[in-house]
C-alpha positions in Angstrom: 133.3 93.4 166.2 135.6 90.4 166.6 133.7 87.7 164.8 134.4 84.0 164.5 132.9 82.2 161.5 132.6 78.4 161.4 131.9 76.8 158.0 133.2 78.3 154.8 131.2 76.4 152.2 129.2 77.6 149.2 127.2 80.0 151.3 129.4 80.6 154.3 132.5 82.0 152.4 130.5 84.7 150.6 128.7 85.7 153.8 131.9 85.8 155.8 133.5 88.1 153.2 130.7 90.6 153.5 131.5 90.9 157.2 135.2 91.5 156.4 134.3 94.2 153.9 131.9 95.7 156.5 135.0 96.4 158.7 134.8 93.5 161.1 137.7 91.5 162.3 137.0 87.9 161.3 138.5 84.5 162.2 137.4 81.4 160.4 137.4 77.7 160.8 136.5 75.0 158.3 136.6 71.3 158.9 138.7 71.0 155.7 141.2 73.8 156.3 142.4 73.8 152.7 139.1 75.1 151.6 139.4 78.2 153.8 143.1 79.1 153.2 142.3 81.5 150.4 140.5 83.7 152.9 143.8 84.8 154.3 144.4 87.1 151.4 141.3 89.1 152.6 142.7 89.5 156.1 140.8 86.6 157.6 142.7 84.6 160.3 142.2 80.9 159.3 142.3 78.8 162.5 143.2 75.1 163.1 140.4 74.5 165.6 137.0 75.7 166.7 138.3 76.5 170.1 141.1 78.8 168.7 138.7 80.5 166.4 136.1 81.5 169.0 138.3 82.1 172.0 138.2 85.9 171.9 135.1 86.5 169.7 132.3 88.8 170.5 130.1 87.1 167.9 130.2 83.6 166.7 128.5 82.6 163.4 128.0 79.0 162.2 127.0 77.8 158.7 127.5 74.1 158.5 125.7 71.1 156.8 123.5 69.0 159.0 121.8 69.2 162.4 124.4 66.7 163.7 127.1 69.0 162.6 125.4 71.9 164.4 125.2 69.9 167.6 128.8 68.8 167.5 130.1 72.3 166.7 128.2 73.9 169.6 129.5 71.4 172.1 132.9 72.8 171.3 131.8 76.4 171.2 129.9 76.6 174.5 132.9 75.9 176.8 135.3 77.9 174.6 133.7 81.4 174.4 133.6 84.2 176.9 130.4 84.8 178.9 128.2 87.3 177.1 129.2 86.2 173.6 126.4 86.2 171.0 126.0 83.1 168.8 124.2 82.9 165.5 123.5 79.7 163.7 122.7 80.3 160.0 122.4 76.6 159.2 119.1 75.2 158.1 118.6 72.8 161.0 116.0 71.3 163.4 113.7 73.6 165.3 113.9 71.2 168.3 117.7 71.4 168.2 117.5 75.2 168.0 115.4 75.2 171.2 117.8 72.9 172.9 120.8 75.0 172.0 119.0 78.1 173.3 118.6 76.5 176.7 122.2 75.3 176.8 123.5 78.7 175.7 121.6 80.4 178.6 123.2 77.9 181.0 126.6 79.1 179.8 125.7 82.8 180.1 125.4 83.1 176.3 122.8 84.2 173.8 122.0 82.3 170.6 119.8 83.0 167.6 118.6 80.5 165.0 118.8 82.4 161.7 118.5 80.2 158.6 118.8 82.0 155.3 117.2 81.8 151.9 118.5 83.0 148.5 121.2 80.4 147.5 124.7 81.1 146.5 123.6 84.1 144.4 121.9 85.7 147.3 124.9 85.1 149.5 127.3 86.7 147.0 125.0 89.7 146.5 124.1 90.1 150.2 120.4 89.8 149.3 119.6 86.9 151.5 116.3 86.6 153.4 117.2 85.9 157.1 114.6 84.3 159.4 115.4 84.7 163.1 114.3 83.0 166.3 115.5 83.8 169.8 115.4 86.9 172.0 114.3 90.0 170.2 116.7 92.2 172.0 119.6 90.1 170.7 118.2 90.2 167.2 118.1 94.0 167.5 121.7 94.0 168.7 123.0 92.1 165.7 120.8 93.7 163.1 123.6 95.8 161.8 125.7 92.7 161.2 122.8 90.8 159.6 122.2 93.8 157.3 125.6 93.1 155.7 124.4 89.7 154.7 120.8 90.2 153.6 118.2 92.8 152.7 115.2 91.0 154.1 115.5 90.5 157.9 112.6 89.0 159.8 112.3 88.4 163.6 110.0 85.4 163.9 109.7 84.8 167.6 111.1 82.5 170.3 114.0 80.0 169.7 113.2 77.6 166.9 110.9 80.1 165.1 113.6 80.9 162.5 114.0 77.2 161.7 110.2 76.7 161.5 110.0 79.6 159.1 112.8 78.1 156.9 110.8 74.9 156.9 107.9 76.8 155.4 110.3 78.3 152.9 111.6 74.9 151.8 108.1 73.5 151.4 107.3 76.4 149.0 110.7 75.9 147.2 110.0 72.2 146.7 106.8 73.0 144.8 108.4 75.8 142.9 111.4 73.8 141.6 109.1 70.9 140.6 106.8 73.3 138.8 109.6 75.0 137.0 111.0 71.6 135.9 107.7 70.4 134.7 107.1 73.6 132.7 110.5 73.3 131.0 110.0 69.6 130.1 106.5 70.3 128.8 107.8 73.0 126.6 110.6 70.8 125.3 108.1 68.0 124.5 105.8 70.3 122.6 108.6 72.0 120.6 108.5 75.4 122.2 111.5 77.7 122.5 112.1 77.2 126.2 113.8 80.6 126.8 110.9 82.4 125.1 108.4 80.4 127.0 110.0 81.4 130.3 110.2 85.0 129.3 106.5 84.9 128.5 105.4 83.4 131.8 107.8 84.9 134.4 106.0 88.3 134.5 102.5 86.7 135.1 100.9 84.6 137.7 103.5 81.8 137.2 106.4 84.1 138.0 108.7 82.9 140.8 112.3 83.2 142.1 112.9 79.8 140.6 111.7 80.8 137.2 113.8 84.0 137.3 117.0 82.7 138.8 117.2 78.9 138.5 115.6 78.3 135.1 118.4 80.2 133.3 120.9 77.8 134.9 119.0 74.9 133.5 119.1 76.4 130.0 122.8 77.0 130.3 123.2 73.3 131.4 124.7 74.7 134.6 123.9 72.2 137.4 126.6 73.3 139.8 125.3 73.6 143.3 123.9 77.0 144.3 122.2 74.7 146.8 123.1 71.0 147.0 120.5 68.3 146.3 121.6 66.3 149.4 121.2 69.4 151.6 117.7 70.0 150.2 116.8 66.4 151.0 118.0 67.0 154.5 115.8 70.1 154.8 112.8 68.2 153.6 113.5 65.4 156.1 113.4 68.0 158.8 110.0 69.1 157.7 108.8 65.6 157.6 110.1 64.9 161.1 108.3 68.1 162.4 105.0 67.1 160.8 105.1 63.4 161.8 101.7 62.6 163.4 100.3 66.0 162.5 99.3 66.8 158.9 100.4 65.0 155.7 102.3 67.1 153.1 101.8 65.1 149.9 103.5 67.6 147.6 106.6 67.9 149.7 106.7 64.1 150.2 106.5 63.5 146.5 109.2 66.0 145.6 111.4 64.5 148.3 111.0 61.0 146.8 112.0 62.4 143.4 115.1 64.1 144.8 116.0 60.9 146.7 116.0 59.0 143.5 118.0 61.7 141.7 120.5 61.8 144.5 121.7 58.4 143.8 123.6 59.8 140.8 123.4 63.6 141.3 123.5 64.3 145.0 126.3 66.9 144.6 124.5 68.8 141.9 122.3 71.8 142.5 118.5 71.5 143.0 117.9 72.7 139.4 119.0 69.2 138.3 115.5 68.0 139.2 114.8 68.6 135.5 116.8 65.4 134.8 114.3 63.4 136.8 111.6 64.4 134.4 113.8 63.8 131.3 114.7 60.2 132.4 112.4 57.6 131.0 110.6 55.8 133.7 
């Protein structure tokens, strides 16, 4: 297929390259073009504008930062693509925005899926992402071969916005898991345990989690580079809070969000594993 890819950040670049290696013809656009130029060596056409990137695409994929970015990007995409083009937004964004974009896409003779992913930079590089999809099921089935190049856990969740709602559930669970991992590490440090041995002991039991297996080793290596940015995780938790306003309180998520907001004042560009620094800082 002719695929246009918008957003070549930590996740997007790896995902895009899987499509190239899968035999697709890919054009790319990134707001900061310099960050995408190295893709040219892999046969990717790096474009100067969104309009140029999507003009002859059969499939348009977006992976940007915030809901406002999603809204802005699609106002440029909708009038610039051919009728019948399929659009997939992989950004973790607002369910309400996903539903709005679905209606706008239909008005333009287009189909759109909200398809946020989970698995971080390591999952993007290994093509082992979990992909949660909302929109028309027949469109999901049409693009399943493409999605299969990006992840090994594909889930059709229902109507437009359902993918984003599912990712919200994912982020609630992640918030608790990262905090639990951080607290376990700090507890072990304070009580003079060998932290690596402790993690090895608990990861195969009831405490085992993706965070224990994948993120804790980064903490031990003092690797706080972003597999997933703190400021993006705060954005995700704010989306959850907005969706739950006036419904049910989520005290765990709210607490973790406050911790990250404090940490973000100095470490917003670090990865979520840097939450351990919150616990190590004297209050």
